PyMOL Python script that loads the backbone (N, CA, C, O; Angstrom):
from pymol import cmd

cmd.read_pdbstr("""\
ATOM      1  N   MET A   1    -156.397  80.036-178.373  1.00  0.00           N
ATOM      2  CA  MET A   1    -156.328  81.289-179.071  1.00  0.00           C
ATOM      3  C   MET A   1    -155.147  81.228-180.047  1.00  0.00           C
ATOM      4  O   MET A   1    -154.081  80.710-179.714  1.00  0.00           O
ATOM      5  N   VAL A   2    -155.344  81.748-181.217  1.00  0.00           N
ATOM      6  CA  VAL A   2    -154.301  81.732-182.238  1.00  0.00           C
ATOM      7  C   VAL A   2    -153.717  83.132-182.406  1.00  0.00           C
ATOM      8  O   VAL A   2    -154.246  84.113-181.883  1.00  0.00           O
ATOM      9  N   LYS A   3    -152.620  83.197-183.146  1.00  0.00           N
ATOM     10  CA  LYS A   3    -151.876  84.442-183.326  1.00  0.00           C
ATOM     11  C   LYS A   3    -152.760  85.568-183.876  1.00  0.00           C
ATOM     12  O   LYS A   3    -152.673  86.702-183.405  1.00  0.00           O
ATOM     13  N   SER A   4    -153.600  85.272-184.855  1.00  0.00           N
ATOM     14  CA  SER A   4    -154.436  86.313-185.462  1.00  0.00           C
ATOM     15  C   SER A   4    -155.424  86.901-184.453  1.00  0.00           C
ATOM     16  O   SER A   4    -155.707  88.098-184.491  1.00  0.00           O
ATOM     17  N   GLU A   5    -155.948  86.074-183.559  1.00  0.00           N
ATOM     18  CA  GLU A   5    -156.872  86.576-182.534  1.00  0.00           C
ATOM     19  C   GLU A   5    -156.142  87.491-181.539  1.00  0.00           C
ATOM     20  O   GLU A   5    -156.685  88.508-181.109  1.00  0.00           O
ATOM     21  N   ILE A   6    -154.925  87.122-181.186  1.00  0.00           N
ATOM     22  CA  ILE A   6    -154.142  87.956-180.272  1.00  0.00           C
ATOM     23  C   ILE A   6    -153.872  89.310-180.913  1.00  0.00           C
ATOM     24  O   ILE A   6    -153.986  90.345-180.256  1.00  0.00           O
ATOM     25  N   ILE A   7    -153.515  89.304-182.193  1.00  0.00           N
ATOM     26  CA  ILE A   7    -153.231  90.552-182.894  1.00  0.00           C
ATOM     27  C   ILE A   7    -154.485  91.414-183.007  1.00  0.00           C
ATOM     28  O   ILE A   7    -154.398  92.636-182.892  1.00  0.00           O
ATOM     29  N   LYS A   8    -155.649  90.804-183.229  1.00  0.00           N
ATOM     30  CA  LYS A   8    -156.900  91.565-183.272  1.00  0.00           C
ATOM     31  C   LYS A   8    -157.192  92.221-181.931  1.00  0.00           C
ATOM     32  O   LYS A   8    -157.642  93.366-181.891  1.00  0.00           O
ATOM     33  N   ARG A   9    -156.943  91.517-180.836  1.00  0.00           N
ATOM     34  CA  ARG A   9    -157.161  92.091-179.505  1.00  0.00           C
ATOM     35  C   ARG A   9    -156.188  93.239-179.237  1.00  0.00           C
ATOM     36  O   ARG A   9    -156.560  94.259-178.657  1.00  0.00           O
ATOM     37  N   LEU A  10    -154.954  93.060-179.662  1.00  0.00           N
ATOM     38  CA  LEU A  10    -153.981  94.144-179.511  1.00  0.00           C
ATOM     39  C   LEU A  10    -154.388  95.364-180.330  1.00  0.00           C
ATOM     40  O   LEU A  10    -154.216  96.501-179.888  1.00  0.00           O
ATOM     41  N   LYS A  11    -154.927  95.126-181.524  1.00  0.00           N
ATOM     42  CA  LYS A  11    -155.371  96.217-182.399  1.00  0.00           C
ATOM     43  C   LYS A  11    -156.514  96.995-181.745  1.00  0.00           C
ATOM     44  O   LYS A  11    -156.560  98.221-181.840  1.00  0.00           O
ATOM     45  N   SER A  12    -157.436  96.292-181.083  1.00  0.00           N
ATOM     46  CA  SER A  12    -158.549  96.985-180.430  1.00  0.00           C
ATOM     47  C   SER A  12    -158.079  97.814-179.236  1.00  0.00           C
ATOM     48  O   SER A  12    -158.676  98.845-178.925  1.00  0.00           O
ATOM     49  N   LYS A  13    -157.004  97.368-178.560  1.00  0.00           N
ATOM     50  CA  LYS A  13    -156.482  98.126-177.422  1.00  0.00           C
ATOM     51  C   LYS A  13    -155.542  99.249-177.847  1.00  0.00           C
ATOM     52  O   LYS A  13    -155.396 100.240-177.131  1.00  0.00           O
ATOM     53  N   HIS A  14    -154.905  99.100-179.007  1.00  0.00           N
ATOM     54  CA  HIS A  14    -153.953 100.097-179.506  1.00  0.00           C
ATOM     55  C   HIS A  14    -154.291 100.437-180.957  1.00  0.00           C
ATOM     56  O   HIS A  14    -153.600  99.979-181.868  1.00  0.00           O
ATOM     57  N   PRO A  15    -155.341 101.231-181.191  1.00  0.00           N
ATOM     58  CA  PRO A  15    -155.790 101.497-182.564  1.00  0.00           C
ATOM     59  C   PRO A  15    -154.814 102.316-183.402  1.00  0.00           C
ATOM     60  O   PRO A  15    -154.915 102.310-184.629  1.00  0.00           O
ATOM     61  N   LYS A  16    -153.870 103.021-182.772  1.00  0.00           N
ATOM     62  CA  LYS A  16    -152.912 103.821-183.546  1.00  0.00           C
ATOM     63  C   LYS A  16    -151.890 102.962-184.284  1.00  0.00           C
ATOM     64  O   LYS A  16    -151.334 103.389-185.296  1.00  0.00           O
ATOM     65  N   LEU A  17    -151.643 101.763-183.784  1.00  0.00           N
ATOM     66  CA  LEU A  17    -150.682 100.866-184.427  1.00  0.00           C
ATOM     67  C   LEU A  17    -151.357 100.078-185.539  1.00  0.00           C
ATOM     68  O   LEU A  17    -152.525  99.706-185.424  1.00  0.00           O
ATOM     69  N   THR A  18    -150.619  99.826-186.618  1.00  0.00           N
ATOM     70  CA  THR A  18    -151.170  99.035-187.718  1.00  0.00           C
ATOM     71  C   THR A  18    -151.047  97.551-187.388  1.00  0.00           C
ATOM     72  O   THR A  18    -150.308  97.159-186.485  1.00  0.00           O
ATOM     73  N   ILE A  19    -151.778  96.743-188.128  1.00  0.00           N
ATOM     74  CA  ILE A  19    -151.721  95.291-187.923  1.00  0.00           C
ATOM     75  C   ILE A  19    -150.318  94.775-188.233  1.00  0.00           C
ATOM     76  O   ILE A  19    -149.823  93.877-187.551  1.00  0.00           O
ATOM     77  N   GLU A  20    -149.676  95.335-189.255  1.00  0.00           N
ATOM     78  CA  GLU A  20    -148.311  94.915-189.605  1.00  0.00           C
ATOM     79  C   GLU A  20    -147.330  95.224-188.472  1.00  0.00           C
ATOM     80  O   GLU A  20    -146.456  94.413-188.169  1.00  0.00           O
ATOM     81  N   GLN A  21    -147.474  96.389-187.851  1.00  0.00           N
ATOM     82  CA  GLN A  21    -146.607  96.742-186.731  1.00  0.00           C
ATOM     83  C   GLN A  21    -146.823  95.800-185.552  1.00  0.00           C
ATOM     84  O   GLN A  21    -145.863  95.343-184.932  1.00  0.00           O
ATOM     85  N   LEU A  22    -148.081  95.513-185.246  1.00  0.00           N
ATOM     86  CA  LEU A  22    -148.390  94.599-184.148  1.00  0.00           C
ATOM     87  C   LEU A  22    -147.871  93.196-184.436  1.00  0.00           C
ATOM     88  O   LEU A  22    -147.370  92.521-183.536  1.00  0.00           O
ATOM     89  N   GLU A  23    -147.988  92.756-185.676  1.00  0.00           N
ATOM     90  CA  GLU A  23    -147.491  91.431-186.054  1.00  0.00           C
ATOM     91  C   GLU A  23    -145.971  91.368-185.933  1.00  0.00           C
ATOM     92  O   GLU A  23    -145.418  90.360-185.492  1.00  0.00           O
ATOM     93  N   ASN A  24    -145.295  92.460-186.330  1.00  0.00           N
ATOM     94  CA  ASN A  24    -143.834  92.516-186.188  1.00  0.00           C
ATOM     95  C   ASN A  24    -143.423  92.456-184.720  1.00  0.00           C
ATOM     96  O   ASN A  24    -142.484  91.742-184.367  1.00  0.00           O
ATOM     97  N   ILE A  25    -144.119  93.200-183.865  1.00  0.00           N
ATOM     98  CA  ILE A  25    -143.829  93.186-182.430  1.00  0.00           C
ATOM     99  C   ILE A  25    -144.023  91.778-181.874  1.00  0.00           C
ATOM    100  O   ILE A  25    -143.176  91.274-181.137  1.00  0.00           O
ATOM    101  N   PHE A  26    -145.132  91.152-182.228  1.00  0.00           N
ATOM    102  CA  PHE A  26    -145.447  89.792-181.778  1.00  0.00           C
ATOM    103  C   PHE A  26    -144.351  88.823-182.211  1.00  0.00           C
ATOM    104  O   PHE A  26    -143.880  88.013-181.412  1.00  0.00           O
ATOM    105  N   ASN A  27    -143.943  88.909-183.488  1.00  0.00           N
ATOM    106  CA  ASN A  27    -142.907  88.015-184.011  1.00  0.00           C
ATOM    107  C   ASN A  27    -141.565  88.244-183.327  1.00  0.00           C
ATOM    108  O   ASN A  27    -140.849  87.286-183.035  1.00  0.00           O
ATOM    109  N   ILE A  28    -141.220  89.495-183.071  1.00  0.00           N
ATOM    110  CA  ILE A  28    -139.954  89.797-182.399  1.00  0.00           C
ATOM    111  C   ILE A  28    -139.925  89.188-181.004  1.00  0.00           C
ATOM    112  O   ILE A  28    -138.924  88.594-180.603  1.00  0.00           O
ATOM    113  N   ILE A  29    -141.018  89.335-180.265  1.00  0.00           N
ATOM    114  CA  ILE A  29    -141.083  88.795-178.905  1.00  0.00           C
ATOM    115  C   ILE A  29    -140.887  87.283-178.918  1.00  0.00           C
ATOM    116  O   ILE A  29    -140.061  86.760-178.170  1.00  0.00           O
ATOM    117  N   PHE A  30    -141.638  86.579-179.757  1.00  0.00           N
ATOM    118  CA  PHE A  30    -141.560  85.125-179.727  1.00  0.00           C
ATOM    119  C   PHE A  30    -140.308  84.575-180.394  1.00  0.00           C
ATOM    120  O   PHE A  30    -139.843  83.497-180.022  1.00  0.00           O
ATOM    121  N   ASN A  31    -139.752  85.285-181.366  1.00  0.00           N
ATOM    122  CA  ASN A  31    -138.475  84.857-181.936  1.00  0.00           C
ATOM    123  C   ASN A  31    -137.343  85.035-180.927  1.00  0.00           C
ATOM    124  O   ASN A  31    -136.412  84.231-180.887  1.00  0.00           O
ATOM    125  N   THR A  32    -137.421  86.080-180.117  1.00  0.00           N
ATOM    126  CA  THR A  32    -136.426  86.301-179.069  1.00  0.00           C
ATOM    127  C   THR A  32    -136.502  85.210-178.013  1.00  0.00           C
ATOM    128  O   THR A  32    -135.473  84.710-177.560  1.00  0.00           O
ATOM    129  N   ILE A  33    -137.712  84.840-177.620  1.00  0.00           N
ATOM    130  CA  ILE A  33    -137.883  83.748-176.655  1.00  0.00           C
ATOM    131  C   ILE A  33    -137.329  82.456-177.237  1.00  0.00           C
ATOM    132  O   ILE A  33    -136.607  81.728-176.556  1.00  0.00           O
ATOM    133  N   ALA A  34    -137.658  82.167-178.484  1.00  0.00           N
ATOM    134  CA  ALA A  34    -137.195  80.936-179.122  1.00  0.00           C
ATOM    135  C   ALA A  34    -135.675  80.904-179.247  1.00  0.00           C
ATOM    136  O   ALA A  34    -135.058  79.875-178.971  1.00  0.00           O
ATOM    137  N   SER A  35    -135.063  82.014-179.659  1.00  0.00           N
ATOM    138  CA  SER A  35    -133.603  82.023-179.812  1.00  0.00           C
ATOM    139  C   SER A  35    -132.904  81.888-178.465  1.00  0.00           C
ATOM    140  O   SER A  35    -131.843  81.267-178.384  1.00  0.00           O
ATOM    141  N   SER A  36    -133.476  82.455-177.410  1.00  0.00           N
ATOM    142  CA  SER A  36    -132.899  82.285-176.073  1.00  0.00           C
ATOM    143  C   SER A  36    -132.988  80.834-175.631  1.00  0.00           C
ATOM    144  O   SER A  36    -132.043  80.312-175.040  1.00  0.00           O
ATOM    145  N   LEU A  37    -134.096  80.179-175.905  1.00  0.00           N
ATOM    146  CA  LEU A  37    -134.234  78.773-175.536  1.00  0.00           C
ATOM    147  C   LEU A  37    -133.295  77.888-176.347  1.00  0.00           C
ATOM    148  O   LEU A  37    -132.780  76.895-175.833  1.00  0.00           O
ATOM    149  N   ILE A  38    -133.069  78.244-177.618  1.00  0.00           N
ATOM    150  CA  ILE A  38    -132.123  77.490-178.445  1.00  0.00           C
ATOM    151  C   ILE A  38    -130.717  77.584-177.849  1.00  0.00           C
ATOM    152  O   ILE A  38    -129.953  76.621-177.898  1.00  0.00           O
ATOM    153  N   GLN A  39    -130.378  78.753-177.283  1.00  0.00           N
ATOM    154  CA  GLN A  39    -129.081  78.940-176.631  1.00  0.00           C
ATOM    155  C   GLN A  39    -129.095  78.429-175.192  1.00  0.00           C
ATOM    156  O   GLN A  39    -128.124  78.615-174.458  1.00  0.00           O
ATOM    157  N   GLN A  40    -130.179  77.792-174.791  1.00  0.00           N
ATOM    158  CA  GLN A  40    -130.384  77.209-173.465  1.00  0.00           C
ATOM    159  C   GLN A  40    -130.290  78.255-172.358  1.00  0.00           C
ATOM    160  O   GLN A  40    -129.746  77.989-171.286  1.00  0.00           O
ATOM    161  N   GLN A  41    -130.827  79.448-172.626  1.00  0.00           N
ATOM    162  CA  GLN A  41    -130.924  80.505-171.629  1.00  0.00           C
ATOM    163  C   GLN A  41    -132.381  80.616-171.189  1.00  0.00           C
ATOM    164  O   GLN A  41    -133.273  80.650-172.037  1.00  0.00           O
ATOM    165  N   PRO A  42    -132.642  80.673-169.886  1.00  0.00           N
ATOM    166  CA  PRO A  42    -134.030  80.817-169.427  1.00  0.00           C
ATOM    167  C   PRO A  42    -134.588  82.198-169.744  1.00  0.00           C
ATOM    168  O   PRO A  42    -133.847  83.179-169.811  1.00  0.00           O
ATOM    169  N   VAL A  43    -135.898  82.263-169.938  1.00  0.00           N
ATOM    170  CA  VAL A  43    -136.589  83.526-170.207  1.00  0.00           C
ATOM    171  C   VAL A  43    -137.658  83.700-169.138  1.00  0.00           C
ATOM    172  O   VAL A  43    -138.530  82.847-168.972  1.00  0.00           O
ATOM    173  N   GLU A  44    -137.582  84.812-168.416  1.00  0.00           N
ATOM    174  CA  GLU A  44    -138.547  85.068-167.344  1.00  0.00           C
ATOM    175  C   GLU A  44    -139.381  86.294-167.687  1.00  0.00           C
ATOM    176  O   GLU A  44    -138.842  87.375-167.924  1.00  0.00           O
ATOM    177  N   LEU A  45    -140.688  86.120-167.712  1.00  0.00           N
ATOM    178  CA  LEU A  45    -141.631  87.211-167.929  1.00  0.00           C
ATOM    179  C   LEU A  45    -142.373  87.416-166.610  1.00  0.00           C
ATOM    180  O   LEU A  45    -143.177  86.578-166.200  1.00  0.00           O
ATOM    181  N   ARG A  46    -142.095  88.531-165.958  1.00  0.00           N
ATOM    182  CA  ARG A  46    -142.683  88.784-164.644  1.00  0.00           C
ATOM    183  C   ARG A  46    -144.204  88.725-164.710  1.00  0.00           C
ATOM    184  O   ARG A  46    -144.814  89.184-165.676  1.00  0.00           O
ATOM    185  N   ASN A  47    -144.803  88.157-163.680  1.00  0.00           N
ATOM    186  CA  ASN A  47    -146.253  87.978-163.535  1.00  0.00           C
ATOM    187  C   ASN A  47    -146.845  87.071-164.602  1.00  0.00           C
ATOM    188  O   ASN A  47    -148.067  86.998-164.728  1.00  0.00           O
ATOM    189  N   PHE A  48    -146.017  86.380-165.372  1.00  0.00           N
ATOM    190  CA  PHE A  48    -146.521  85.421-166.360  1.00  0.00           C
ATOM    191  C   PHE A  48    -145.904  84.053-166.135  1.00  0.00           C
ATOM    192  O   PHE A  48    -146.620  83.085-165.878  1.00  0.00           O
ATOM    193  N   GLY A  49    -144.574  83.960-166.228  1.00  0.00           N
ATOM    194  CA  GLY A  49    -143.937  82.684-166.006  1.00  0.00           C
ATOM    195  C   GLY A  49    -142.509  82.654-166.506  1.00  0.00           C
ATOM    196  O   GLY A  49    -141.934  83.674-166.885  1.00  0.00           O
ATOM    197  N   ARG A  50    -141.952  81.447-166.496  1.00  0.00           N
ATOM    198  CA  ARG A  50    -140.555  81.246-166.854  1.00  0.00           C
ATOM    199  C   ARG A  50    -140.448  80.098-167.854  1.00  0.00           C
ATOM    200  O   ARG A  50    -140.965  79.005-167.625  1.00  0.00           O
ATOM    201  N   PHE A  51    -139.770  80.367-168.962  1.00  0.00           N
ATOM    202  CA  PHE A  51    -139.463  79.346-169.958  1.00  0.00           C
ATOM    203  C   PHE A  51    -138.019  78.914-169.738  1.00  0.00           C
ATOM    204  O   PHE A  51    -137.142  79.757-169.551  1.00  0.00           O
ATOM    205  N   GLN A  52    -137.768  77.615-169.759  1.00  0.00           N
ATOM    206  CA  GLN A  52    -136.403  77.121-169.642  1.00  0.00           C
ATOM    207  C   GLN A  52    -136.282  75.791-170.372  1.00  0.00           C
ATOM    208  O   GLN A  52    -137.282  75.171-170.734  1.00  0.00           O
ATOM    209  N   THR A  53    -135.057  75.371-170.578  1.00  0.00           N
ATOM    210  CA  THR A  53    -134.832  74.096-171.260  1.00  0.00           C
ATOM    211  C   THR A  53    -134.394  73.050-170.249  1.00  0.00           C
ATOM    212  O   THR A  53    -133.846  73.368-169.194  1.00  0.00           O
ATOM    213  N   LYS A  54    -134.645  71.805-170.594  1.00  0.00           N
ATOM    214  CA  LYS A  54    -134.291  70.694-169.725  1.00  0.00           C
ATOM    215  C   LYS A  54    -133.770  69.567-170.603  1.00  0.00           C
ATOM    216  O   LYS A  54    -134.371  69.244-171.628  1.00  0.00           O
ATOM    217  N   LYS A  55    -132.647  68.966-170.201  1.00  0.00           N
ATOM    218  CA  LYS A  55    -132.099  67.849-170.963  1.00  0.00           C
ATOM    219  C   LYS A  55    -132.806  66.560-170.553  1.00  0.00           C
ATOM    220  O   LYS A  55    -132.991  66.283-169.368  1.00  0.00           O
ATOM    221  N   ILE A  56    -133.188  65.796-171.540  1.00  0.00           N
ATOM    222  CA  ILE A  56    -133.772  64.475-171.315  1.00  0.00           C
ATOM    223  C   ILE A  56    -132.693  63.453-171.655  1.00  0.00           C
ATOM    224  O   ILE A  56    -132.161  63.463-172.765  1.00  0.00           O
ATOM    225  N   LYS A  57    -132.371  62.582-170.724  1.00  0.00           N
ATOM    226  CA  LYS A  57    -131.302  61.609-170.926  1.00  0.00           C
ATOM    227  C   LYS A  57    -131.640  60.630-172.038  1.00  0.00           C
ATOM    228  O   LYS A  57    -132.807  60.386-172.345  1.00  0.00           O
ATOM    229  N   ALA A  58    -130.599  60.079-172.628  1.00  0.00           N
ATOM    230  CA  ALA A  58    -130.776  59.047-173.653  1.00  0.00           C
ATOM    231  C   ALA A  58    -131.312  57.777-172.994  1.00  0.00           C
ATOM    232  O   ALA A  58    -130.974  57.466-171.852  1.00  0.00           O
ATOM    233  N   LYS A  59    -132.146  57.054-173.723  1.00  0.00           N
ATOM    234  CA  LYS A  59    -132.712  55.805-173.214  1.00  0.00           C
ATOM    235  C   LYS A  59    -132.195  54.660-174.076  1.00  0.00           C
ATOM    236  O   LYS A  59    -132.378  54.649-175.293  1.00  0.00           O
ATOM    237  N   TYR A  60    -131.547  53.698-173.428  1.00  0.00           N
ATOM    238  CA  TYR A  60    -130.968  52.577-174.157  1.00  0.00           C
ATOM    239  C   TYR A  60    -131.895  51.380-174.216  1.00  0.00           C
ATOM    240  O   TYR A  60    -131.753  50.532-175.097  1.00  0.00           O
ATOM    241  N   ASN A  61    -132.848  51.295-173.289  1.00  0.00           N
ATOM    242  CA  ASN A  61    -133.704  50.110-173.217  1.00  0.00           C
ATOM    243  C   ASN A  61    -135.155  50.406-173.571  1.00  0.00           C
ATOM    244  O   ASN A  61    -136.056  49.719-173.090  1.00  0.00           O
ATOM    245  N   SER A  62    -135.393  51.399-174.390  1.00  0.00           N
ATOM    246  CA  SER A  62    -136.761  51.681-174.815  1.00  0.00           C
ATOM    247  C   SER A  62    -137.193  50.632-175.825  1.00  0.00           C
ATOM    248  O   SER A  62    -136.363  49.926-176.400  1.00  0.00           O
ATOM    249  N   ARG A  63    -138.498  50.537-176.035  1.00  0.00           N
ATOM    250  CA  ARG A  63    -138.980  49.575-177.018  1.00  0.00           C
ATOM    251  C   ARG A  63    -140.142  50.170-177.793  1.00  0.00           C
ATOM    252  O   ARG A  63    -140.879  51.023-177.300  1.00  0.00           O
ATOM    253  N   ASN A  64    -140.279  49.699-179.001  1.00  0.00           N
ATOM    254  CA  ASN A  64    -141.388  50.084-179.851  1.00  0.00           C
ATOM    255  C   ASN A  64    -142.594  49.260-179.410  1.00  0.00           C
ATOM    256  O   ASN A  64    -142.546  48.035-179.512  1.00  0.00           O
ATOM    257  N   PRO A  65    -143.677  49.876-178.923  1.00  0.00           N
ATOM    258  CA  PRO A  65    -144.803  49.094-178.414  1.00  0.00           C
ATOM    259  C   PRO A  65    -145.517  48.283-179.494  1.00  0.00           C
ATOM    260  O   PRO A  65    -146.153  47.272-179.195  1.00  0.00           O
ATOM    261  N   LYS A  66    -145.414  48.720-180.735  1.00  0.00           N
ATOM    262  CA  LYS A  66    -146.103  48.016-181.807  1.00  0.00           C
ATOM    263  C   LYS A  66    -145.393  46.710-182.182  1.00  0.00           C
ATOM    264  O   LYS A  66    -146.033  45.674-182.364  1.00  0.00           O
ATOM    265  N   THR A  67    -144.060  46.775-182.296  1.00  0.00           N
ATOM    266  CA  THR A  67    -143.293  45.595-182.738  1.00  0.00           C
ATOM    267  C   THR A  67    -142.535  44.932-181.597  1.00  0.00           C
ATOM    268  O   THR A  67    -141.967  43.855-181.776  1.00  0.00           O
ATOM    269  N   ASN A  68    -142.519  45.566-180.421  1.00  0.00           N
ATOM    270  CA  ASN A  68    -141.808  45.069-179.248  1.00  0.00           C
ATOM    271  C   ASN A  68    -140.291  45.043-179.466  1.00  0.00           C
ATOM    272  O   ASN A  68    -139.566  44.377-178.727  1.00  0.00           O
ATOM    273  N   GLU A  69    -139.824  45.757-180.466  1.00  0.00           N
ATOM    274  CA  GLU A  69    -138.404  45.812-180.788  1.00  0.00           C
ATOM    275  C   GLU A  69    -137.720  46.848-179.889  1.00  0.00           C
ATOM    276  O   GLU A  69    -138.268  47.926-179.660  1.00  0.00           O
ATOM    277  N   LYS A  70    -136.517  46.521-179.375  1.00  0.00           N
ATOM    278  CA  LYS A  70    -135.776  47.467-178.553  1.00  0.00           C
ATOM    279  C   LYS A  70    -135.173  48.534-179.446  1.00  0.00           C
ATOM    280  O   LYS A  70    -134.616  48.241-180.504  1.00  0.00           O
ATOM    281  N   ILE A  71    -135.296  49.790-178.996  1.00  0.00           N
ATOM    282  CA  ILE A  71    -134.756  50.907-179.767  1.00  0.00           C
ATOM    283  C   ILE A  71    -133.958  51.820-178.847  1.00  0.00           C
ATOM    284  O   ILE A  71    -134.124  51.792-177.627  1.00  0.00           O
ATOM    285  N   TYR A  72    -133.097  52.624-179.442  1.00  0.00           N
ATOM    286  CA  TYR A  72    -132.307  53.612-178.719  1.00  0.00           C
ATOM    287  C   TYR A  72    -132.935  54.979-178.956  1.00  0.00           C
ATOM    288  O   TYR A  72    -133.172  55.367-180.100  1.00  0.00           O
ATOM    289  N   VAL A  73    -133.203  55.710-177.873  1.00  0.00           N
ATOM    290  CA  VAL A  73    -133.740  57.068-177.970  1.00  0.00           C
ATOM    291  C   VAL A  73    -132.623  58.017-177.557  1.00  0.00           C
ATOM    292  O   VAL A  73    -132.184  57.970-176.408  1.00  0.00           O
ATOM    293  N   PRO A  74    -132.143  58.887-178.465  1.00  0.00           N
ATOM    294  CA  PRO A  74    -131.013  59.761-178.131  1.00  0.00           C
ATOM    295  C   PRO A  74    -131.397  60.870-177.145  1.00  0.00           C
ATOM    296  O   PRO A  74    -132.574  61.157-176.924  1.00  0.00           O
ATOM    297  N   GLU A  75    -130.365  61.477-176.564  1.00  0.00           N
ATOM    298  CA  GLU A  75    -130.575  62.604-175.653  1.00  0.00           C
ATOM    299  C   GLU A  75    -131.208  63.767-176.423  1.00  0.00           C
ATOM    300  O   GLU A  75    -130.895  63.994-177.592  1.00  0.00           O
ATOM    301  N   ARG A  76    -132.095  64.493-175.756  1.00  0.00           N
ATOM    302  CA  ARG A  76    -132.744  65.621-176.415  1.00  0.00           C
ATOM    303  C   ARG A  76    -133.004  66.718-175.392  1.00  0.00           C
ATOM    304  O   ARG A  76    -132.884  66.510-174.184  1.00  0.00           O
ATOM    305  N   ILE A  77    -133.362  67.887-175.905  1.00  0.00           N
ATOM    306  CA  ILE A  77    -133.654  69.028-175.047  1.00  0.00           C
ATOM    307  C   ILE A  77    -135.132  69.363-175.171  1.00  0.00           C
ATOM    308  O   ILE A  77    -135.687  69.381-176.269  1.00  0.00           O
ATOM    309  N   LYS A  78    -135.755  69.625-174.040  1.00  0.00           N
ATOM    310  CA  LYS A  78    -137.189  69.891-173.988  1.00  0.00           C
ATOM    311  C   LYS A  78    -137.416  71.279-173.416  1.00  0.00           C
ATOM    312  O   LYS A  78    -136.718  71.694-172.492  1.00  0.00           O
ATOM    313  N   ALA A  79    -138.393  72.001-173.962  1.00  0.00           N
ATOM    314  CA  ALA A  79    -138.771  73.306-173.421  1.00  0.00           C
ATOM    315  C   ALA A  79    -139.754  73.092-172.278  1.00  0.00           C
ATOM    316  O   ALA A  79    -140.647  72.249-172.359  1.00  0.00           O
ATOM    317  N   ASN A  80    -139.578  73.863-171.217  1.00  0.00           N
ATOM    318  CA  ASN A  80    -140.407  73.728-170.032  1.00  0.00           C
ATOM    319  C   ASN A  80    -140.935  75.116-169.649  1.00  0.00           C
ATOM    320  O   ASN A  80    -140.222  76.112-169.774  1.00  0.00           O
ATOM    321  N   PHE A  81    -142.183  75.174-169.183  1.00  0.00           N
ATOM    322  CA  PHE A  81    -142.782  76.435-168.746  1.00  0.00           C
ATOM    323  C   PHE A  81    -143.300  76.276-167.331  1.00  0.00           C
ATOM    324  O   PHE A  81    -144.000  75.312-167.022  1.00  0.00           O
ATOM    325  N   LYS A  82    -142.954  77.221-166.475  1.00  0.00           N
ATOM    326  CA  LYS A  82    -143.473  77.237-165.117  1.00  0.00           C
ATOM    327  C   LYS A  82    -144.182  78.567-164.912  1.00  0.00           C
ATOM    328  O   LYS A  82    -143.568  79.628-165.020  1.00  0.00           O
ATOM    329  N   MET A  83    -145.464  78.507-164.619  1.00  0.00           N
ATOM    330  CA  MET A  83    -146.238  79.740-164.471  1.00  0.00           C
ATOM    331  C   MET A  83    -145.941  80.421-163.145  1.00  0.00           C
ATOM    332  O   MET A  83    -145.555  79.781-162.167  1.00  0.00           O
ATOM    333  N   SER A  84    -146.131  81.744-163.138  1.00  0.00           N
ATOM    334  CA  SER A  84    -145.893  82.522-161.928  1.00  0.00           C
ATOM    335  C   SER A  84    -147.056  82.338-160.951  1.00  0.00           C
ATOM    336  O   SER A  84    -148.121  81.838-161.314  1.00  0.00           O
ATOM    337  N   LYS A  85    -146.829  82.746-159.728  1.00  0.00           N
ATOM    338  CA  LYS A  85    -147.881  82.656-158.714  1.00  0.00           C
ATOM    339  C   LYS A  85    -149.073  83.526-159.094  1.00  0.00           C
ATOM    340  O   LYS A  85    -150.220  83.143-158.864  1.00  0.00           O
ATOM    341  N   ASN A  86    -148.806  84.695-159.674  1.00  0.00           N
ATOM    342  CA  ASN A  86    -149.899  85.594-160.067  1.00  0.00           C
ATOM    343  C   ASN A  86    -150.782  84.937-161.141  1.00  0.00           C
ATOM    344  O   ASN A  86    -152.008  84.984-161.043  1.00  0.00           O
ATOM    345  N   LEU A  87    -150.177  84.337-162.148  1.00  0.00           N
ATOM    346  CA  LEU A  87    -150.941  83.676-163.193  1.00  0.00           C
ATOM    347  C   LEU A  87    -151.706  82.482-162.635  1.00  0.00           C
ATOM    348  O   LEU A  87    -152.858  82.242-162.997  1.00  0.00           O
ATOM    349  N   LYS A  88    -151.053  81.741-161.751  1.00  0.00           N
ATOM    350  CA  LYS A  88    -151.718  80.592-161.131  1.00  0.00           C
ATOM    351  C   LYS A  88    -152.951  81.023-160.340  1.00  0.00           C
ATOM    352  O   LYS A  88    -153.989  80.363-160.392  1.00  0.00           O
ATOM    353  N   ASN A  89    -152.835  82.132-159.608  1.00  0.00           N
ATOM    354  CA  ASN A  89    -153.977  82.655-158.842  1.00  0.00           C
ATOM    355  C   ASN A  89    -155.091  83.140-159.759  1.00  0.00           C
ATOM    356  O   ASN A  89    -156.266  82.917-159.465  1.00  0.00           O
ATOM    357  N   GLU A  90    -154.746  83.802-160.871  1.00  0.00           N
ATOM    358  CA  GLU A  90    -155.753  84.268-161.832  1.00  0.00           C
ATOM    359  C   GLU A  90    -156.513  83.109-162.450  1.00  0.00           C
ATOM    360  O   GLU A  90    -157.730  83.188-162.620  1.00  0.00           O
ATOM    361  N   ILE A  91    -155.821  82.045-162.786  1.00  0.00           N
ATOM    362  CA  ILE A  91    -156.454  80.877-163.415  1.00  0.00           C
ATOM    363  C   ILE A  91    -157.388  80.182-162.433  1.00  0.00           C
ATOM    364  O   ILE A  91    -158.463  79.717-162.810  1.00  0.00           O
ATOM    365  N   ASN A  92    -156.971  80.115-161.171  1.00  0.00           N
ATOM    366  CA  ASN A  92    -157.729  79.362-160.170  1.00  0.00           C
ATOM    367  C   ASN A  92    -158.747  80.195-159.408  1.00  0.00           C
ATOM    368  O   ASN A  92    -159.211  79.762-158.354  1.00  0.00           O
ATOM    369  N   LYS A  93    -159.109  81.363-159.896  1.00  0.00           N
ATOM    370  CA  LYS A  93    -160.135  82.179-159.217  1.00  0.00           C
ATOM    371  C   LYS A  93    -161.485  81.528-159.307  1.00  0.00           C
ATOM    372  O   LYS A  93    -162.466  82.068-158.796  1.00  0.00           O
TER     373      LYS A  93
END
""", "prot")
cmd.dss("prot")
cmd.show_as("cartoon", "prot")
cmd.util.cbc("prot")
cmd.orient("prot")
């Protein structure tokens, strides 16, 4: 599902709000989640899940599979999502 489809569904459930208002709300929510993750703060949405960051260690002995050349992969931060029990139960019905 893409952003425009989500906004259309929100519009059908809340006809008093304009599409621009719904798009602004959507953008605020996801920009807030993104900025919290950039600051390495976890974000928990009850009955949905938890977003958090995880550090991936640097790798000194990695290799390029195409050329077999050894390369260095620097440390990086990865976003991680863990779904709630309620969401897991809904998916597995």
